[in-house]
C-alpha positions as CSV (number, residue, x, y, z in Angstrom):
1,M,12.3,-5.9,0.6
2,S,13.1,-2.6,2.2
3,G,12.9,-2.4,6.0
4,Q,10.6,0.6,5.6
5,N,7.7,-1.6,4.4
6,Q,8.8,-5.1,5.5
7,D,6.4,-5.3,8.5
8,I,3.5,-4.1,6.4
9,T,4.0,-6.6,3.6
10,A,5.8,-9.5,5.3
11,G,3.9,-12.1,3.3
12,L,4.1,-10.4,-0.1
13,P,6.1,-12.2,-2.8
14,A,9.7,-10.7,-2.9
15,P,10.0,-7.8,-5.3
16,T,11.9,-8.5,-8.4
17,Q,13.4,-6.9,-11.4
18,T,14.4,-8.1,-14.9
19,L,18.0,-9.2,-15.5
20,L,20.8,-7.2,-17.1
21,L,22.0,-8.9,-20.3
22,S,25.6,-8.4,-19.4
23,G,27.8,-8.1,-16.3
24,G,29.7,-10.7,-14.4
25,S,30.6,-14.1,-15.8
26,A,28.5,-16.3,-18.0
27,E,28.1,-18.8,-15.1
28,Q,27.0,-16.0,-12.8
29,K,24.4,-14.9,-15.4
30,R,23.3,-18.5,-15.8
31,Q,22.6,-18.7,-12.1
32,E,20.8,-15.4,-12.2
33,L,18.7,-16.6,-15.1
34,L,17.8,-19.8,-13.2
35,E,16.8,-17.9,-10.1
36,Y,14.7,-15.4,-12.2
37,F,13.0,-18.3,-14.0
38,N,12.2,-20.2,-10.8
39,Q,11.0,-17.1,-9.0
40,T,8.7,-16.1,-11.9
41,W,7.3,-19.7,-12.1
42,S,6.5,-19.8,-8.3
43,L,5.1,-16.3,-8.3
44,Y,2.7,-17.1,-11.1
45,E,1.5,-20.3,-9.5
46,S,1.0,-18.6,-6.2
47,L,-1.5,-16.2,-7.9
48,F,-3.8,-19.2,-8.5
49,D,-3.8,-19.9,-4.8
50,C,-6.5,-17.1,-4.8
51,L,-9.0,-19.4,-6.5
52,A,-11.3,-21.0,-4.0
53,D,-13.6,-22.9,-6.3
54,E,-13.0,-25.1,-9.3
55,Q,-15.6,-23.0,-11.2
56,A,-13.1,-20.2,-11.0
57,Y,-10.8,-22.1,-13.4
58,Y,-13.4,-23.1,-15.9
59,S,-15.8,-20.2,-16.0
60,K,-15.0,-17.1,-18.1
61,A,-14.4,-14.0,-16.1
62,I,-15.3,-12.0,-19.2
63,S,-16.7,-13.2,-22.5
64,L,-13.8,-11.9,-24.5
65,R,-11.1,-14.1,-22.9
66,H,-10.5,-17.7,-22.2
67,P,-11.2,-19.0,-18.6
68,L,-8.3,-19.0,-16.2
69,I,-7.5,-22.7,-16.8
70,F,-6.2,-21.7,-20.2
71,Y,-3.8,-19.1,-18.8
72,F,-2.7,-21.6,-16.1
73,G,-1.4,-23.9,-18.8
74,H,-0.6,-21.3,-21.5
75,T,2.5,-19.8,-20.0
76,A,4.1,-23.3,-19.8
77,T,3.1,-24.2,-23.3
78,F,4.6,-21.0,-24.5
79,Y,8.1,-22.2,-23.4
80,I,7.8,-25.5,-25.2
81,N,6.4,-23.9,-28.4
82,K,9.0,-21.2,-28.6
83,L,11.9,-23.6,-27.7
84,M,10.7,-26.0,-30.4
85,A,10.5,-23.2,-32.9
86,A,14.0,-22.1,-32.0
87,G,15.3,-25.6,-32.4
88,L,16.4,-25.8,-28.8
89,M,14.1,-28.7,-27.9
90,E,13.3,-31.8,-29.9
91,Q,10.4,-33.4,-28.2
92,R,7.1,-32.0,-27.0
93,V,5.8,-32.7,-23.5
94,D,2.1,-33.0,-24.3
95,D,0.9,-32.5,-27.9
96,Q,-2.7,-32.0,-26.9
97,I,-2.1,-29.4,-24.2
98,E,0.5,-27.5,-26.4
99,A,-2.0,-27.3,-29.3
100,M,-5.0,-26.3,-27.2
101,M,-3.2,-23.8,-25.0
102,A,-0.8,-22.3,-27.6
103,I,-2.8,-19.2,-28.6
104,G,-4.7,-16.8,-26.5
105,V,-7.6,-14.5,-27.3
106,D,-6.8,-10.9,-28.2
107,E,-9.2,-8.5,-26.5
108,M,-11.7,-8.1,-29.3
109,S,-14.5,-5.6,-29.8
110,W,-16.7,-5.7,-26.7
111,D,-19.6,-7.3,-28.5
112,D,-17.4,-9.9,-30.4
113,L,-18.1,-12.9,-28.2
114,D,-15.8,-16.0,-28.2
115,T,-18.3,-18.9,-28.2
116,S,-15.8,-21.6,-28.9
117,Q,-16.3,-24.8,-26.9
118,Y,-13.2,-26.5,-25.4
119,Q,-12.6,-29.7,-23.5
120,W,-10.1,-28.2,-21.0
121,P,-7.8,-30.6,-19.1
122,T,-8.1,-31.0,-15.3
123,V,-6.2,-28.8,-13.0
124,A,-4.3,-31.8,-11.7
125,R,-3.2,-32.7,-15.2
126,L,-2.0,-29.1,-15.9
127,R,-0.1,-29.1,-12.6
128,D,1.7,-32.2,-13.6
129,Y,2.4,-30.7,-17.1
130,R,3.7,-27.5,-15.5
131,G,6.0,-29.6,-13.3
132,K,7.5,-31.4,-16.3
133,V,8.0,-28.2,-18.3
134,R,9.7,-26.5,-15.3
135,S,12.1,-29.4,-15.0
136,L,12.9,-29.3,-18.7
137,V,13.5,-25.5,-18.8
138,S,15.6,-25.6,-15.7
139,A,17.8,-28.3,-17.2
140,L,18.0,-26.3,-20.5
141,I,19.2,-23.2,-18.6
142,K,21.9,-25.3,-16.8
143,E,23.2,-26.8,-20.0
144,M,22.7,-24.4,-22.9
145,P,25.6,-22.4,-24.4
146,L,25.7,-18.9,-22.9
147,T,27.9,-16.0,-23.8
148,L,27.5,-12.4,-22.8
149,P,25.9,-10.1,-23.6
150,I,22.7,-12.0,-24.2
151,N,21.1,-10.9,-27.5
152,W,18.2,-11.7,-29.8
153,N,19.9,-14.8,-31.2
154,S,20.9,-16.3,-27.8
155,P,19.2,-19.4,-26.4
156,A,18.9,-17.3,-23.2
157,W,16.8,-14.8,-25.1
158,V,14.1,-17.5,-25.7
159,V,14.1,-18.3,-22.0
160,L,13.8,-14.6,-21.1
161,M,11.0,-14.3,-23.6
162,G,9.1,-17.1,-21.7
163,I,9.8,-15.5,-18.3
164,E,8.7,-12.0,-19.3
165,H,5.7,-13.5,-21.1
166,E,4.6,-15.2,-17.9
167,R,5.0,-12.0,-16.0
168,I,2.6,-10.3,-18.4
169,H,0.1,-13.0,-17.7
170,L,0.7,-12.7,-14.0
171,E,-0.8,-9.2,-14.3
172,T,-3.5,-10.0,-16.9
173,S,-4.6,-13.1,-14.9
174,S,-4.9,-11.0,-11.8
175,V,-7.3,-8.8,-13.6
176,L,-9.4,-11.8,-14.6
177,I,-9.4,-13.0,-11.0
178,R,-10.6,-9.6,-10.0
179,Q,-13.6,-10.0,-12.3
180,L,-14.7,-13.4,-11.0
181,P,-17.6,-13.7,-8.5
182,V,-16.1,-12.8,-5.1
183,E,-17.4,-16.1,-3.6
184,W,-15.1,-18.0,-6.0
185,V,-11.9,-16.4,-4.7
186,K,-10.2,-16.2,-1.3
187,P,-7.7,-13.7,0.2
188,Q,-4.2,-15.0,0.7
189,P,-1.6,-13.6,3.2
190,H,1.0,-13.5,0.4
191,W,-1.3,-11.2,-1.6
192,P,-2.3,-8.5,0.9
193,A,-4.2,-5.3,0.1
194,C,-3.0,-1.9,1.2
195,P,-4.5,-1.1,4.7
196,S,-4.5,2.7,4.2
197,A,-7.5,4.5,2.7
198,R,-9.7,7.5,3.3
199,H,-13.3,6.4,3.4
200,D,-14.7,10.0,3.6
201,R,-14.5,11.4,0.0
202,F,-14.5,15.0,1.4
203,T,-11.1,14.4,3.0
204,V,-9.3,13.4,-0.2
205,P,-6.6,15.9,-1.2
206,Q,-7.6,18.1,-4.1
207,N,-5.8,17.6,-7.4
208,S,-4.0,20.4,-9.0
209,L,-2.1,21.2,-12.2
210,I,1.7,21.6,-12.5
211,S,3.4,23.3,-15.4
212,V,5.9,21.2,-17.5
213,A,8.4,22.9,-19.8
214,G,8.5,21.6,-23.3
215,A,11.5,19.5,-24.5
216,R,12.7,17.1,-27.1
217,V,11.9,13.5,-26.2
218,T,13.8,10.6,-27.8
219,Q,12.4,7.1,-27.5
220,G,14.1,3.8,-28.1
221,K,15.3,1.1,-25.7
222,S,18.8,1.8,-24.5
223,D,19.2,-0.2,-21.3
224,E,20.7,-3.6,-21.2
225,T,17.6,-5.7,-20.4
226,Y,15.2,-7.9,-22.3
227,G,12.8,-6.0,-24.5
228,W,9.9,-6.7,-26.7
229,D,10.3,-5.8,-30.4
230,N,8.2,-2.7,-30.2
231,E,10.6,-1.1,-27.7
232,Y,13.5,-1.0,-30.2
233,G,14.1,1.7,-32.8
234,T,14.0,5.5,-32.5
235,L,11.4,8.2,-32.3
236,T,12.1,11.9,-31.5
237,T,9.2,14.2,-30.6
238,E,9.2,17.9,-29.9
239,V,6.9,18.2,-26.9
240,K,5.3,21.6,-26.3
241,S,4.9,23.0,-22.8
242,F,1.8,21.6,-21.0
243,E,0.3,21.2,-17.5
244,A,-0.3,17.8,-15.8
245,S,-2.3,16.8,-12.8
246,K,-0.2,16.4,-9.7
247,M,-1.8,13.1,-8.8
248,L,-3.6,10.4,-10.6
249,T,-7.4,10.9,-10.8
250,S,-8.8,9.4,-7.6
251,N,-12.1,7.6,-7.0
252,A,-13.4,10.8,-5.3
253,E,-12.4,13.1,-8.2
254,F,-14.0,10.7,-10.7
255,F,-17.1,10.6,-8.6
256,E,-17.7,14.3,-9.5
257,F,-18.1,13.2,-13.1
258,I,-20.6,10.6,-12.1
259,L,-22.6,13.0,-10.0
260,A,-22.7,15.4,-12.9
261,G,-24.5,12.7,-15.0
262,G,-21.3,12.0,-16.9
263,Y,-22.2,8.4,-18.0
264,Q,-25.5,9.5,-19.3
265,D,-24.4,12.7,-21.2
266,N,-23.6,11.8,-24.8
267,R,-21.5,15.0,-25.1
268,W,-18.6,13.5,-23.3
269,W,-18.4,10.2,-25.3
270,D,-17.1,9.7,-28.8
271,D,-18.7,7.1,-31.1
272,E,-16.6,4.2,-29.8
273,G,-17.2,5.2,-26.2
274,R,-20.9,5.5,-26.6
275,G,-21.1,2.1,-28.3
276,W,-19.2,0.5,-25.5
277,R,-21.1,2.4,-22.7
278,D,-24.5,1.4,-24.2
279,F,-23.5,-2.2,-24.8
280,A,-22.0,-2.6,-21.3
281,Q,-24.8,-0.5,-19.7
282,A,-22.1,1.2,-17.7
283,T,-23.0,3.8,-15.1
284,Q,-19.8,3.6,-13.0
285,P,-16.3,2.0,-13.1
286,T,-16.4,-1.7,-13.5
287,F,-14.7,-2.5,-10.2
288,W,-17.1,-0.4,-8.2
289,V,-19.8,-2.4,-6.3
290,G,-23.0,-0.8,-5.3
291,S,-24.9,2.2,-6.6
292,P,-23.5,5.7,-7.0
293,E,-26.9,6.9,-5.7
294,A,-25.8,5.6,-2.2
295,P,-22.1,6.6,-2.2
296,E,-21.7,5.8,1.5
297,N,-22.4,2.1,0.7
298,L,-20.1,1.9,-2.4
299,K,-17.4,-0.8,-2.3
300,L,-14.3,-1.5,-4.4
301,R,-13.6,-5.0,-5.8
302,L,-9.9,-5.9,-5.2
303,L,-8.1,-9.0,-6.2
304,T,-10.0,-11.3,-3.8
305,E,-12.3,-9.1,-1.7
306,E,-14.6,-6.1,-1.7
307,V,-13.7,-3.3,0.6
308,A,-15.3,0.0,1.6
309,M,-14.7,2.5,-1.1
310,P,-11.1,3.9,-0.7
311,W,-11.9,7.4,-2.1
312,D,-8.2,8.4,-2.2
313,W,-7.1,5.5,-4.3
314,P,-6.8,6.0,-8.1
315,V,-9.9,5.3,-10.1
316,E,-9.6,2.3,-12.5
317,V,-11.3,2.7,-15.8
318,N,-10.9,1.9,-19.4
319,Q,-9.6,4.5,-21.9
320,L,-13.0,5.4,-23.1
321,E,-14.2,6.3,-19.6
322,A,-11.0,8.3,-19.0
323,A,-11.4,10.3,-22.2
324,A,-15.1,11.0,-21.4
325,F,-14.0,12.4,-18.0
326,C,-11.4,14.6,-19.7
327,R,-14.0,16.1,-22.1
328,W,-16.3,16.8,-19.1
329,K,-13.4,18.4,-17.2
330,A,-12.5,20.5,-20.2
331,A,-16.0,21.8,-20.4
332,E,-16.1,22.5,-16.6
333,T,-12.7,24.4,-16.6
334,G,-12.6,25.9,-20.1
335,K,-9.2,24.3,-20.6
336,S,-8.0,21.7,-23.1
337,V,-8.0,18.8,-20.7
338,Q,-7.1,15.4,-22.2
339,L,-5.1,12.3,-21.6
340,P,-1.4,12.7,-22.2
341,S,0.5,11.5,-25.2
342,E,3.2,8.8,-24.8
343,A,5.8,11.5,-25.4
344,E,4.3,13.8,-22.7
345,W,4.3,10.9,-20.2
346,L,7.9,10.2,-21.0
347,L,8.8,13.8,-20.3
348,L,7.0,13.5,-16.9
349,R,8.9,10.2,-16.3
350,E,12.2,12.1,-16.3
351,Q,11.3,13.3,-12.8
352,V,11.4,9.8,-11.3
353,A,14.6,9.1,-9.4
354,E,16.0,5.6,-9.7
355,D,17.9,4.5,-6.7
356,R,19.7,1.8,-8.8
357,P,19.6,1.0,-12.5
358,L,16.1,0.1,-13.7
359,K,14.5,0.3,-10.3
360,A,12.0,3.2,-9.8
361,S,10.3,4.0,-6.5
362,G,6.5,3.7,-6.1
363,N,3.8,1.1,-5.7
364,L,5.4,-1.0,-8.4
365,N,7.0,-4.4,-8.9
366,L,5.1,-6.0,-6.0
367,A,7.4,-4.1,-3.6
368,W,4.5,-3.0,-1.4
369,W,0.9,-4.4,-1.7
370,A,-1.3,-6.5,-3.9
371,S,-3.6,-3.5,-4.5
372,S,-3.5,0.2,-5.3
373,C,-2.8,2.7,-2.5
374,P,-3.6,6.4,-1.8
375,V,-2.7,8.8,-4.7
376,D,-0.6,11.0,-2.4
377,R,1.5,8.1,-1.0
378,F,4.4,8.1,-3.4
379,A,6.0,11.4,-4.4
380,Q,8.2,11.4,-7.5
381,G,9.6,14.9,-8.1
382,E,6.8,17.4,-8.0
383,F,4.2,14.7,-8.9
384,F,2.9,11.5,-7.4
385,D,2.7,8.1,-9.0
386,L,4.4,8.9,-12.3
387,T,5.2,5.2,-12.1
388,G,3.3,2.5,-10.2
389,N,-0.1,2.2,-8.4
390,V,-2.0,1.8,-11.7
391,W,-1.2,2.0,-15.3
392,Q,-1.9,5.3,-17.0
393,W,-3.9,5.6,-20.2
394,T,-2.5,7.7,-23.1
395,T,-4.1,9.0,-26.3
396,T,-1.3,7.4,-28.3
397,P,-2.0,4.3,-30.5
398,I,0.9,1.9,-30.4
399,S,3.0,1.6,-33.5
400,G,6.6,0.6,-34.3
401,L,9.4,3.1,-33.8
402,E,11.6,4.0,-36.7
403,G,13.7,0.9,-37.4
404,F,11.2,-1.5,-35.8
405,K,11.8,-5.2,-36.6
406,V,9.7,-8.2,-35.7
407,H,11.3,-10.9,-33.6
408,P,10.9,-14.0,-35.7
409,L,10.1,-16.3,-32.7
410,Y,7.2,-14.1,-31.6
411,D,5.9,-12.3,-34.7
412,D,2.4,-11.7,-33.2
413,F,3.4,-9.9,-30.1
414,S,3.3,-6.4,-31.5
415,T,2.2,-6.1,-35.1
416,P,-1.5,-7.2,-34.6
417,T,-1.8,-4.1,-32.3
418,F,-0.5,-1.7,-34.9
419,D,-4.0,-0.9,-36.1
420,G,-4.8,2.4,-34.5
421,K,-7.2,0.7,-32.1
422,H,-4.8,-0.1,-29.3
423,A,-3.9,2.7,-26.9
424,L,-0.6,2.7,-25.0
425,I,-0.6,2.4,-21.2
426,K,2.4,3.7,-19.3
427,G,4.0,3.6,-15.9
428,G,3.0,0.1,-14.6
429,S,0.8,-0.9,-11.7
430,W,1.3,-2.5,-8.3
431,I,1.7,-5.9,-9.9
432,S,3.8,-4.9,-12.9
433,T,7.1,-6.7,-12.6
434,G,10.1,-7.5,-14.8
435,N,10.0,-5.8,-18.2
436,E,6.6,-4.2,-17.4
437,A,8.2,-2.1,-14.7
438,L,10.8,-0.5,-17.0
439,K,10.8,3.0,-18.4
440,S,11.1,1.5,-21.9
441,A,8.1,-0.7,-21.6
442,R,5.4,-0.2,-24.3
443,Y,2.2,-2.1,-23.7
444,A,-1.1,-1.3,-25.4
445,F,-4.7,-2.5,-25.2
446,R,-8.0,-1.9,-27.0
447,R,-9.6,1.2,-25.5
448,H,-12.6,-0.6,-24.0
449,F,-10.3,-3.1,-22.2
450,F,-9.7,-3.2,-18.4
451,Q,-6.3,-3.5,-16.7
452,H,-5.3,-2.2,-13.3
453,A,-5.3,1.1,-15.2
454,G,-6.3,4.7,-14.4
455,F,-5.2,8.0,-15.6
456,R,-3.7,11.4,-15.0
457,Y,-4.9,14.3,-17.2
458,V,-3.0,17.1,-18.9
459,V,-3.8,20.5,-20.3
460,S,-2.2,20.3,-23.7
461,T,-2.4,21.4,-27.3
462,H,-1.3,18.1,-28.7
463,Q,-3.6,16.4,-31.1
464,E,-3.2,12.7,-31.6
465,K,-3.0,11.4,-35.2
466,I,-4.7,8.1,-35.3
467,A,-4.1,6.2,-38.5
468,L,-6.5,3.3,-38.8
469,N,-5.1,0.6,-41.1
470,P,-1.9,2.3,-42.1
471,Y,0.3,1.1,-44.9
472,E,1.9,-2.3,-44.1
473,T,5.7,-1.9,-44.4
474,D,6.8,-5.4,-43.1
475,S,8.6,-6.7,-46.1
476,M,7.5,-10.4,-45.7
477,V,3.8,-9.4,-45.3
478,S,4.0,-7.0,-48.2
479,Q,5.7,-9.5,-50.4
480,Y,3.1,-12.2,-49.8
481,L,0.2,-9.7,-50.3
482,D,1.7,-8.8,-53.7
483,F,2.3,-12.5,-54.5
484,Q,-1.3,-13.4,-53.7
485,Y,-3.2,-10.3,-54.8
486,G,-0.9,-8.3,-57.0
487,P,-0.7,-8.3,-60.7
488,D,0.4,-11.3,-62.7
489,Y,4.1,-11.1,-63.8
490,F,5.5,-12.4,-67.1
491,G,2.2,-14.1,-68.0
492,T,2.3,-16.4,-65.0
493,P,-1.2,-17.0,-63.6
494,N,-2.0,-16.3,-59.9
495,Y,-0.7,-19.3,-58.0
496,G,-3.4,-19.6,-55.4
497,K,-6.2,-19.3,-58.0
498,A,-4.5,-21.8,-60.3
499,L,-4.3,-24.4,-57.5
500,V,-8.0,-23.9,-56.6
501,D,-9.0,-24.2,-60.3
502,I,-7.2,-27.6,-60.4
503,A,-8.8,-28.6,-57.0
504,C,-12.3,-27.9,-58.5
505,Q,-11.6,-30.3,-61.3
506,M,-10.5,-33.0,-58.9
507,T,-13.1,-32.8,-56.2
508,E,-16.8,-34.0,-56.2
509,K,-17.7,-33.3,-52.6
510,R,-17.6,-29.6,-51.8
511,G,-18.3,-29.6,-48.0
512,R,-15.3,-28.5,-46.0
513,A,-11.8,-27.4,-47.2
514,L,-8.6,-26.7,-45.4
515,D,-6.0,-24.3,-46.8
516,I,-3.0,-24.9,-44.6
517,G,-0.1,-22.5,-44.9
518,C,-2.6,-20.0,-46.3
519,A,-0.4,-16.9,-45.7
520,T,-2.6,-13.9,-46.4
521,G,-5.5,-16.1,-47.6
522,R,-5.9,-15.8,-51.4
523,A,-6.5,-19.6,-52.0
524,S,-8.9,-19.7,-49.0
525,F,-11.0,-16.9,-50.6
526,E,-11.0,-18.7,-53.9
527,L,-12.1,-22.0,-52.3
528,A,-15.0,-20.1,-50.6
529,R,-16.5,-19.6,-54.1
530,H,-16.9,-23.4,-54.3
531,F,-17.0,-25.0,-50.8
532,D,-19.5,-24.7,-48.0
533,E,-16.9,-24.1,-45.3
534,V,-13.2,-23.2,-45.6
535,V,-10.5,-23.0,-42.9
536,G,-7.4,-21.0,-43.7
537,M,-4.6,-21.8,-41.3
538,D,-1.1,-20.4,-41.0
539,Y,1.6,-20.3,-38.3
540,S,2.2,-16.6,-38.7
541,A,-0.2,-14.4,-36.8
542,R,0.8,-11.5,-39.0
543,F,-0.6,-13.3,-42.1
544,I,-3.8,-14.3,-40.3
545,D,-4.3,-10.8,-39.1
546,V,-4.1,-9.5,-42.7
547,A,-6.6,-12.2,-43.9
548,L,-9.0,-11.3,-41.2
549,Q,-8.9,-7.6,-42.0
550,L,-9.6,-8.4,-45.7
551,T,-12.5,-10.6,-44.6
552,S,-14.0,-7.7,-42.7
553,G,-14.2,-5.7,-45.9
554,E,-11.3,-3.4,-45.1
555,T,-9.0,-2.1,-47.8
556,F,-5.5,-3.3,-46.9
557,R,-2.6,-1.1,-47.9
558,Y,1.0,-2.2,-48.4
559,V,4.3,-1.0,-49.7
560,T,6.4,-2.7,-52.3
561,Q,10.1,-1.9,-52.9
562,E,11.0,-0.3,-56.2
563,E,14.7,0.3,-55.8
564,G,16.8,1.4,-52.8
565,E,14.6,3.7,-50.7
566,L,12.0,4.2,-53.3
567,V,8.7,2.4,-52.8
568,E,5.3,2.0,-54.4
569,Y,2.0,2.1,-52.4
570,R,-0.6,-0.5,-53.2
571,Q,-3.9,-1.7,-51.8
572,V,-6.0,-4.9,-51.8
573,H,-9.8,-5.0,-51.5
574,L,-11.7,-8.3,-52.0
575,K,-14.4,-6.7,-54.0
576,D,-11.8,-6.1,-56.7
577,F,-11.7,-9.9,-57.1
578,G,-15.4,-10.4,-57.1
579,L,-15.4,-11.6,-53.5
580,G,-17.8,-10.4,-50.9
581,P,-19.8,-11.4,-47.8
582,E,-21.2,-14.5,-49.5
583,Q,-17.7,-16.0,-49.7
584,T,-16.1,-14.5,-46.6
585,S,-19.0,-15.8,-44.4
586,R,-17.8,-19.3,-45.3
587,I,-14.2,-18.8,-44.1
588,Q,-12.6,-19.1,-40.7
589,F,-9.0,-18.0,-40.5
590,I,-7.0,-19.4,-37.6
591,Q,-3.4,-19.5,-36.4
592,G,-2.0,-23.0,-36.1
593,D,1.1,-25.1,-36.2
594,A,1.1,-27.7,-39.1
595,C,3.4,-29.9,-36.9
596,N,1.1,-29.8,-34.0
597,L,-2.5,-30.1,-35.4
598,K,-5.5,-30.5,-33.2
599,P,-7.1,-33.9,-33.9
600,Q,-10.1,-33.4,-36.2
601,P,-10.8,-36.9,-37.7
602,D,-12.7,-37.2,-41.0
603,R,-13.4,-33.5,-41.2
604,Y,-12.3,-32.3,-44.6
605,D,-13.2,-33.1,-48.3
606,L,-10.1,-31.2,-49.5
607,V,-6.8,-30.2,-48.0
608,I,-4.4,-27.9,-49.9
609,A,-0.9,-27.6,-48.5
610,S,1.0,-25.3,-50.9
611,N,4.7,-24.4,-50.4
612,L,4.5,-25.9,-47.0
613,I,6.1,-29.3,-46.5
614,D,9.7,-28.1,-47.3
615,R,9.3,-25.4,-44.6
616,L,8.2,-27.7,-41.8
617,R,10.4,-29.0,-39.0
618,Q,8.6,-32.4,-39.1
619,P,7.0,-32.9,-42.5
620,E,6.3,-36.6,-42.0
621,R,4.4,-35.9,-38.8
622,F,2.3,-33.3,-40.7
623,L,1.4,-35.9,-43.3
624,R,0.5,-38.4,-40.7
625,D,-1.7,-36.0,-38.7
626,V,-3.4,-34.4,-41.7
627,T,-4.3,-37.8,-43.2
628,A,-6.6,-38.5,-40.2
629,M,-8.4,-35.2,-40.9
630,I,-9.4,-36.1,-44.5
631,R,-12.6,-38.0,-45.1
632,S,-12.7,-41.2,-47.2
633,G,-12.8,-40.0,-50.8
634,G,-11.4,-36.7,-49.8
635,V,-8.5,-35.1,-51.7
636,L,-5.0,-34.0,-50.5
637,M,-3.1,-31.6,-52.8
638,L,0.6,-31.0,-52.1
639,S,2.4,-28.3,-54.0
640,S,6.0,-27.5,-53.3
641,P,9.3,-26.6,-55.0
642,Y,11.0,-29.0,-52.6
643,T,13.5,-26.4,-51.5
644,W,14.9,-28.4,-48.5
645,L,16.9,-26.2,-46.2
646,E,18.3,-27.1,-42.8
647,E,17.3,-23.7,-41.4
648,Y,13.7,-24.9,-41.6
649,T,13.9,-28.7,-41.6
650,P,16.7,-30.8,-39.9
651,K,18.3,-32.9,-42.6
652,E,17.3,-36.1,-41.0
653,N,13.7,-35.0,-41.5
654,W,13.9,-34.2,-45.2
655,L,11.5,-36.3,-47.1
656,G,13.6,-36.3,-50.3
657,G,16.4,-34.6,-52.1
658,I,18.8,-37.1,-50.3
659,R,20.6,-40.3,-51.0
660,E,19.2,-43.4,-49.3
661,N,21.5,-46.4,-49.3
662,G,23.5,-44.6,-51.9
663,E,20.5,-44.2,-54.2
664,A,18.8,-40.8,-55.0
665,L,15.5,-40.4,-53.3
666,T,13.3,-37.6,-54.6
667,T,10.5,-36.0,-52.6
668,Y,7.9,-37.3,-55.0
669,Q,9.2,-40.9,-54.5
670,A,9.1,-40.4,-50.7
671,L,5.5,-39.1,-50.9
672,Q,4.5,-42.1,-52.9
673,R,5.9,-44.4,-50.2
674,L,4.5,-42.4,-47.2
675,L,1.0,-42.0,-48.7
676,A,0.6,-45.4,-50.3
677,N,-1.4,-47.1,-47.5
678,D,-4.0,-44.3,-47.2
679,F,-4.2,-42.7,-50.6
680,E,-4.3,-43.4,-54.3
681,E,-2.7,-41.0,-56.7
682,M,-5.3,-39.2,-58.8
683,A,-3.0,-37.9,-61.6
684,S,0.6,-37.6,-62.6
685,P,2.5,-34.8,-61.0
686,Q,2.3,-31.5,-62.7
687,D,4.4,-28.3,-62.6
688,V,2.7,-25.1,-61.4
689,P,4.9,-22.0,-61.8
690,F,4.7,-18.9,-59.7
691,V,6.6,-15.5,-59.6
692,I,7.4,-13.5,-56.4
693,R,8.4,-9.8,-56.9
694,E,11.3,-8.6,-54.8
695,T,11.8,-5.2,-56.4
696,A,10.8,-3.5,-59.7
697,R,13.6,-5.4,-61.5
698,K,14.1,-8.5,-59.4
699,Y,11.8,-11.5,-59.3
700,Q,11.8,-15.1,-58.1
701,H,10.5,-17.5,-60.7
702,T,9.8,-20.9,-59.2
703,V,8.2,-24.1,-60.4
704,A,6.3,-26.1,-57.8
705,Q,5.4,-29.7,-58.3
706,L,1.7,-30.5,-57.6
707,T,0.7,-34.0,-56.5
708,I,-2.9,-35.0,-55.9
709,W,-4.1,-37.9,-53.7
710,R,-7.5,-39.4,-53.0
711,K,-8.0,-41.0,-49.6
712,R,-9.1,-44.6,-49.7
């Protein structure tokens, strides 16, 4: 901590920055990694010191997110789940916690309430769990192989993924704490608010515009630090000259919009903004306390307290509010006032001096306070707060850069947000640490969502092109879409439909069905023609996201490869298959791990697991767990080509395709043995062929074996 601010922030957690992937020896890097991990862990837990009442753990701060007890456990389960997926850990710590707290809630549409009921563990149990995970990860860091530079395939990358993930939740959890009733939280000396503020709005310095020369901006992560998948690739943009506000928009400046009736005037709000404003009944920023009709009594809600309105701090609003202000400002000034594009912000960012690699000045990285500060406190070139203080909304919807690739261990980090509905925020806030504080960071949220985020405005001619539901170019997603919804090839019937047709011949009870390993959902939709309730489950968030979009009635577009760089554009719409609301209303799509299923005894009349068991790390465990989920008389259908590969399943866990005591053991024989106590076989095994298209002239022709079992 710098001497300049040490006396002001003596209790604040030490500022920190993410690690370089190279430099020094492997053992030095191992020690750096261990220190970074431990500091992150302690910093995250210290945030929860701010909770004064157990209700604060178990009550939702907002309806669209889980309560804080989930996030207290989630960051620890993330380590275990990712280390298991990477094959770096053999045993789970607590199956129940790791299933319940594996997957968070994406910020949905504001009126899409999460009404799920959960039996959350106690705080004490989670503290004990976190302690066990911390010890295991610390031991792993000390013992794992480590060579430099660290890359995507290194065990250290998985550890860094866990660390940077926890730093994201440090910030998002602080926002949730800020939205709890103030009587449920308590100030902490190690989370101090900035003491400097102007409480007379007429003394706040006036904002002004500064000209910025146009230039070519090239994006793409180039520094040697951990990055999320959306940061990699290349995008070059020709940015035209524009003007930008010298400072972030302050509470005082935004109050002028409120005084002018800005929240009530429909002219300043687009359709999405009006919908949110009316639903939320918003008349002022969400963190303001009091009435704008009595500005002298207004307060600002901080992390753990309410303070007299600091008029010279940046206003914190969602993107819809920021855009409405800009439309009003444009009408007032006669200029094309709007939020900046990502490229325009990056051009502004060039003015920020970095006193050492990766470290920018400003109210950033917990180097100063646990709150915002005056908008004229940190000069960066001609501007103030180009980085730090609060995040800055842009008009740019996040998408992958040219050359974007999904990291296989975290396939749902970026791609679910590439929908035209998530706007990028740039620059970081006072609590943005690690990767979040980097120039290359690319984070995006739904436009109605709240972070510690405000905005600066620009006068610019740019017009953002927002492509809702663009063509899916991810090769795996596209291949599965074509496999499940594309044309039949070589006279081979659709695989998912064929399995469901057989299921209907074998089942009498048509209550609940589970399609596990559902991919993009074709068999689930077919089941919904015949069953009262259907659950489609897959490990891949990308697949589930596609299935959900189809469920909503959207046309989903995808690209198939023809040859070389040539592609064909295709689309899927459920109505083309005679599927509509009557069927989709019966389906729930969820992300889940077949090797870590939540206990649901005697729930299903039918379970279909197609092309699954030979892709599981622990297929025998899956069979044991899923057995308990099937009702007496219920049916289990297993379809697989038995393509056992060590990259998916350790050889000692293969069910068949091996020699046992010198004798050949087929997977079918193993299934007969494993299922004998609980099931009777309903029919002889049968072959079900399927074809997967790779290019216009290359196809995979596979024959799966289908076995059908009735539970005793």
